[in-house]
C-alpha positions as CSV (number, residue, x, y, z in Angstrom):
1,X,63.0,249.8,14.7
2,X,63.0,247.7,11.6
3,X,61.9,244.6,13.5
4,X,58.8,246.4,14.7
5,X,57.9,247.5,11.2
6,X,58.2,243.9,10.0
7,X,56.1,242.6,12.9
8,X,53.4,245.2,12.2
9,X,53.3,244.6,8.4
10,X,53.2,240.8,9.0
11,X,50.1,241.2,11.2
12,X,48.4,243.3,8.4
13,X,49.2,240.6,5.9
14,X,47.9,237.9,8.2
15,X,44.6,239.7,8.7
16,X,44.2,240.2,4.9
17,X,44.8,236.5,4.4
18,X,42.1,235.6,6.9
19,X,39.7,238.0,5.2
20,X,40.5,236.4,1.8
21,X,39.9,232.9,3.3
22,X,36.5,233.9,4.7
23,X,35.4,235.3,1.3
24,X,36.5,232.2,-0.6
25,X,33.8,229.6,-1.3
26,X,36.3,226.7,-0.6
27,X,39.1,228.3,1.3
28,X,42.7,227.1,1.1
29,X,44.7,225.3,3.8
30,X,46.4,227.0,4.7
31,X,78.8,241.4,13.3
32,X,79.4,244.7,14.9
33,X,79.1,240.9,13.9
34,X,81.0,239.3,10.9
35,X,78.8,236.3,10.6
36,X,75.5,237.6,9.5
37,X,73.7,235.6,6.8
38,X,72.7,236.9,3.4
39,X,69.0,236.9,2.4
40,X,67.6,234.9,-0.4
41,X,67.8,236.0,-4.0
42,X,65.4,238.6,-5.2
43,X,62.2,237.3,-6.9
44,X,59.6,239.1,-9.0
45,X,55.9,239.1,-8.2
46,X,54.1,237.4,-11.1
47,X,50.6,238.6,-12.1
48,X,47.8,236.1,-12.0
49,X,49.8,233.5,-10.1
50,X,47.4,230.9,-8.5
51,X,48.7,230.9,-4.9
52,X,51.4,233.1,-3.4
53,X,53.5,232.5,-0.4
54,X,52.7,235.2,2.2
55,X,56.3,235.3,3.5
56,X,57.8,235.8,0.1
57,X,55.2,238.5,-0.8
58,X,56.1,240.3,2.4
59,X,59.8,240.1,1.7
60,X,59.3,241.6,-1.8
61,X,57.2,244.3,-0.3
62,X,59.9,245.0,2.2
63,X,62.7,245.3,-0.3
64,X,60.7,247.4,-2.8
65,X,58.9,249.8,-0.5
66,X,60.0,249.6,3.2
67,X,60.7,252.8,4.9
68,X,60.9,252.8,8.7
69,X,62.8,254.6,11.4
70,X,63.6,257.3,8.9
71,X,65.3,254.9,6.6
72,X,64.2,254.2,3.0
73,X,65.3,250.8,1.9
74,X,63.9,250.9,-1.7
75,X,67.4,250.7,-3.3
76,X,68.8,248.1,-1.0
77,X,70.0,244.9,-2.7
78,X,68.0,241.9,-1.4
79,X,71.2,240.0,-0.5
80,X,72.1,242.8,1.9
81,X,68.7,243.0,3.8
82,X,69.5,240.6,6.6
83,X,72.9,242.0,7.4
84,X,71.8,245.6,7.2
85,X,68.8,244.9,9.3
86,X,70.8,243.3,12.1
87,X,73.7,245.7,11.9
88,X,71.5,248.8,12.2
89,X,69.6,247.3,15.1
90,X,72.7,246.4,17.0
91,X,74.8,249.6,16.2
92,X,72.2,252.4,15.8
93,X,73.0,254.1,19.1
94,X,76.8,254.0,18.8
95,X,76.8,255.1,15.1
96,X,74.3,257.9,15.8
97,X,76.6,259.1,18.7
98,X,79.6,259.2,16.3
99,X,77.6,261.3,13.9
100,X,76.7,263.8,16.6
101,X,80.1,264.4,18.1
102,X,81.9,263.8,14.8
103,X,80.0,266.1,12.6
104,X,82.8,268.7,12.2
105,X,85.2,265.9,11.1
106,X,82.6,264.4,8.7
107,X,82.1,267.9,7.2
108,X,85.8,268.2,6.6
109,X,85.9,264.8,4.9
110,X,82.9,265.5,2.8
111,X,84.4,268.8,1.4
112,X,87.7,267.1,0.5
113,X,86.0,264.1,-1.1
114,X,83.9,266.5,-3.3
115,X,87.1,268.4,-4.2
116,X,88.4,265.1,-5.6
117,X,85.2,264.4,-7.5
118,X,84.2,261.5,-5.3
119,X,80.8,260.7,-3.7
120,X,80.6,262.6,-0.4
121,X,79.0,259.6,1.2
122,X,82.4,257.8,1.2
123,X,83.1,259.7,4.4
124,X,81.2,256.9,6.1
125,X,84.0,254.5,5.2
126,X,86.1,256.3,7.9
127,X,83.3,255.6,10.4
128,X,83.6,251.9,10.0
129,X,87.4,252.0,9.6
130,X,88.2,253.9,12.8
131,X,85.1,255.4,14.4
132,X,86.6,258.7,13.2
133,X,89.5,258.4,15.7
134,X,92.8,259.9,14.5
135,X,94.6,257.7,17.1
136,X,93.0,254.5,16.0
137,X,95.6,251.7,15.4
138,X,94.8,248.2,14.1
139,X,96.6,245.0,15.2
140,X,98.4,244.9,11.8
141,X,99.7,248.5,12.0
142,X,97.0,250.5,10.1
143,X,96.7,254.0,11.7
144,X,94.5,257.0,11.6
145,X,90.9,257.7,10.7
146,X,91.4,256.1,7.3
147,X,93.5,253.2,8.6
148,X,96.4,253.4,6.2
149,X,99.2,250.9,6.3
150,X,102.6,252.6,6.2
151,X,103.5,251.6,2.6
152,X,100.1,252.7,1.2
153,X,100.3,255.9,3.1
154,X,103.7,256.8,1.7
155,X,102.5,255.9,-1.8
156,X,99.6,258.4,-1.4
157,X,102.0,261.1,-0.3
158,X,101.8,261.0,3.5
159,X,104.9,261.2,5.7
160,X,105.2,258.3,8.1
161,X,108.0,258.1,10.6
162,X,108.7,257.4,14.3
163,X,108.6,261.1,15.0
164,X,105.7,262.2,12.7
165,X,102.8,260.3,11.3
166,X,100.5,262.2,8.8
167,X,98.1,259.2,8.9
168,X,96.7,260.8,12.0
169,X,96.1,264.2,10.4
170,X,92.4,264.4,9.5
171,X,92.8,266.7,6.5
172,X,96.0,265.2,5.0
173,X,94.8,261.6,5.5
174,X,91.5,262.4,3.8
175,X,93.3,263.8,0.8
176,X,95.4,260.7,0.7
177,X,92.3,258.4,1.1
178,X,90.6,260.3,-1.8
179,X,93.6,259.7,-4.0
180,X,93.6,256.0,-3.1
181,X,89.8,255.6,-3.6
182,X,90.1,257.3,-7.0
183,X,92.9,255.0,-8.1
184,X,90.8,251.9,-7.1
185,X,87.8,253.3,-8.9
186,X,89.9,253.7,-12.0
187,X,90.5,250.0,-11.8
188,X,87.0,248.7,-11.0
189,X,84.5,251.4,-11.8
190,X,82.3,250.0,-9.0
191,X,82.2,251.5,-5.5
192,X,81.4,248.2,-3.7
193,X,84.5,246.6,-5.2
194,X,86.5,249.7,-4.3
195,X,85.5,249.4,-0.7
196,X,86.2,245.7,-0.7
197,X,89.7,246.4,-2.2
198,X,90.3,249.2,0.3
199,X,89.8,246.7,3.1
200,X,91.4,243.6,1.8
201,X,93.6,244.7,-1.1
202,X,93.1,244.7,-4.8
203,X,94.8,241.3,-5.1
204,X,92.0,239.6,-3.1
205,X,89.3,241.3,-5.2
206,X,91.0,240.4,-8.4
207,X,91.2,236.8,-7.2
208,X,87.5,236.8,-6.4
209,X,86.7,238.2,-9.8
210,X,88.7,235.4,-11.5
211,X,87.2,232.6,-9.4
212,X,83.6,233.8,-9.8
213,X,83.9,234.9,-13.4
214,X,82.0,238.0,-12.5
215,X,82.6,241.6,-11.5
216,X,79.4,241.9,-9.6
217,X,80.0,242.2,-5.9
218,X,76.9,240.2,-4.9
219,X,78.1,237.3,-7.2
220,X,81.8,237.3,-6.2
221,X,81.4,238.1,-2.5
222,X,81.5,234.4,-1.5
223,X,85.1,234.3,-2.8
224,X,86.2,237.3,-0.6
225,X,87.5,237.0,2.9
226,X,84.7,237.3,5.4
227,X,86.1,240.6,6.8
228,X,86.2,242.2,3.4
229,X,82.7,241.0,2.4
230,X,81.2,242.2,5.6
231,X,83.2,245.5,5.5
232,X,81.2,246.4,2.3
233,X,77.9,245.5,4.0
234,X,78.8,247.5,7.1
235,X,79.5,250.5,4.9
236,X,76.1,250.1,3.2
237,X,74.4,249.7,6.6
238,X,76.1,252.8,8.1
239,X,75.3,254.8,4.9
240,X,71.6,253.8,5.2
241,X,71.4,254.7,8.8
242,X,73.1,258.1,8.6
243,X,71.7,259.1,5.2
244,X,68.3,257.5,5.5
245,X,68.7,255.9,2.0
246,X,71.2,254.5,-0.4
247,X,73.2,256.3,-3.1
248,X,75.6,255.7,-6.0
249,X,78.1,254.5,-3.4
250,X,76.0,251.6,-2.1
251,X,75.2,249.9,-5.4
252,X,77.1,248.0,-8.0
253,X,78.2,249.4,-11.3
254,X,75.3,247.8,-13.1
255,X,72.8,248.8,-10.4
256,X,74.1,252.4,-10.8
257,X,73.4,252.2,-14.5
258,X,69.9,251.0,-13.9
259,X,69.4,253.9,-11.5
260,X,70.6,256.3,-14.2
261,X,68.2,254.6,-16.6
262,X,65.4,255.2,-14.2
263,X,66.3,258.8,-14.0
264,X,66.1,259.1,-17.8
265,X,62.5,257.8,-17.9
266,X,59.5,260.0,-17.0
267,X,57.5,259.5,-13.9
268,X,54.7,258.1,-16.1
269,X,57.0,255.7,-17.9
270,X,58.5,254.5,-14.6
271,X,55.0,253.9,-13.2
272,X,54.1,251.7,-16.1
273,X,57.2,249.4,-15.9
274,X,58.4,246.5,-13.7
275,X,61.8,245.0,-13.1
276,X,62.8,241.4,-13.0
277,X,66.2,240.1,-11.7
278,X,67.6,237.8,-14.4
279,X,70.8,235.8,-15.0
280,X,71.8,234.0,-18.2
281,X,72.8,234.9,-21.7
282,X,69.6,236.6,-22.9
283,X,69.7,238.6,-26.1
284,X,68.0,242.0,-26.5
285,X,66.8,241.3,-30.0
286,X,65.3,237.9,-29.1
287,X,63.5,239.5,-26.1
288,X,62.2,242.4,-28.2
289,X,61.1,240.0,-31.0
290,X,59.2,237.5,-28.7
291,X,57.6,240.4,-26.8
292,X,56.7,242.2,-30.0
293,X,58.4,245.3,-28.6
294,X,60.3,248.0,-30.4
295,X,64.1,247.5,-29.9
296,X,64.7,251.2,-29.4
297,X,62.1,251.3,-26.5
298,X,63.8,248.2,-25.0
299,X,67.3,249.8,-25.2
300,X,66.0,253.0,-23.6
301,X,64.8,251.0,-20.6
302,X,67.9,248.6,-20.6
303,X,70.9,250.5,-22.0
304,X,74.0,248.4,-22.8
305,X,72.0,245.2,-22.1
306,X,73.9,242.8,-24.3
307,X,77.4,243.9,-23.2
308,X,76.5,243.7,-19.5
309,X,74.8,240.3,-19.8
310,X,77.7,239.0,-21.9
311,X,80.2,240.0,-19.2
312,X,78.6,237.5,-16.9
313,X,76.7,239.9,-14.7
314,X,73.2,239.6,-13.4
315,X,70.7,242.3,-14.6
316,X,67.6,244.0,-13.4
317,X,65.5,243.9,-16.6
318,X,63.0,246.7,-17.0
319,X,59.9,246.3,-19.2
320,X,56.4,247.7,-19.5
321,X,54.1,245.9,-17.1
322,X,52.2,244.0,-19.8
323,X,55.4,243.0,-21.5
324,X,56.9,241.8,-18.2
325,X,54.1,239.4,-17.7
326,X,54.7,238.0,-21.2
327,X,58.4,237.8,-20.6
328,X,57.9,235.8,-17.4
329,X,55.7,233.3,-19.2
330,X,58.1,233.0,-22.0
331,X,61.4,233.0,-20.1
332,X,62.5,229.4,-21.0
333,X,61.7,230.0,-24.7
334,X,63.5,233.4,-24.8
335,X,66.6,232.0,-23.0
336,X,66.8,229.0,-25.3
337,X,66.5,231.1,-28.4
338,X,69.1,233.6,-27.1
339,X,71.6,230.8,-26.4
340,X,70.9,229.3,-29.9
341,X,71.7,232.6,-31.4
342,X,74.9,232.9,-29.4
343,X,76.1,229.4,-30.4
344,X,75.0,229.3,-34.0
345,X,74.2,232.8,-35.1
346,X,70.7,231.6,-36.0
347,X,67.7,231.9,-33.7
348,X,64.9,229.6,-34.9
349,X,65.9,230.3,-38.5
350,X,65.3,234.0,-38.1
351,X,68.8,235.4,-38.1
352,X,67.9,237.9,-40.8
353,X,65.1,239.3,-38.7
354,X,67.3,239.7,-35.7
355,X,70.2,241.4,-37.4
């Protein structure tokens, strides 16, 4: 159980703190719920910090490295930790039972999704939609394992009538769901937004994008209906429970790109880098200049950085360990110069050096 892991790890941290205090000459004073709270924003550990908060250190350790109960949480977005933790604890037995009796159906769905060029893990969407029941019917008229409304089902090629309803057909409805998921991905290019739109409709997702000014799920989620927001998190939790880890289907478009970037770097290069969650109109050339870093090396670690930052999205900046320490110490200066370059085209009188 994740709670037991947390309790054990907290005890270890407490013992280490006591040992540190003793060695110091002075010592320091120390739903299925739909109403789960989000965790705090992700923060980066800073080298040579004077005093660190033990709870925050533990949370960062948990997000980066925790693996318990056969589940690896290393790719889990910090804003999903609280929900996923509670959801898995409350629903582990039921979801595991569905996997056991529903394996033949999940295998059929997986094969069809792959035929359509979709992530096979999207089969878990049917688990949270209907518990894999072909006879499932919602209060608003959605039917079948993929919970199609009549109009959407017909648009995806299914026959729906009083005498015959193909929404209940496991194979045909999965082909239809694959077509629908593909069409949504063509619009958003982001699986979390696709799942939100599958639940609440593209109109609500588009409205949330407009209100938030962002296409990042973790930024716009507060503008989505609670059901749609939590539907995405239930999918993530179910995926982690049944797969033991995340995948391309449980991350945002930008997080997926960062995963792809990581796969382009060698193991040695990855071991010598750190990531920092940033928001703001940073400029790659300004960062590279102030860190005395080659721009090509920066771009390799952070592809398409300027476009993604300019689109209003947050970003997991990746830098060599020593450069990250410098970046953290110079963040205000780097951001100010980046904004000056954006507004005037001149960063501290050094436009020619940047262009």
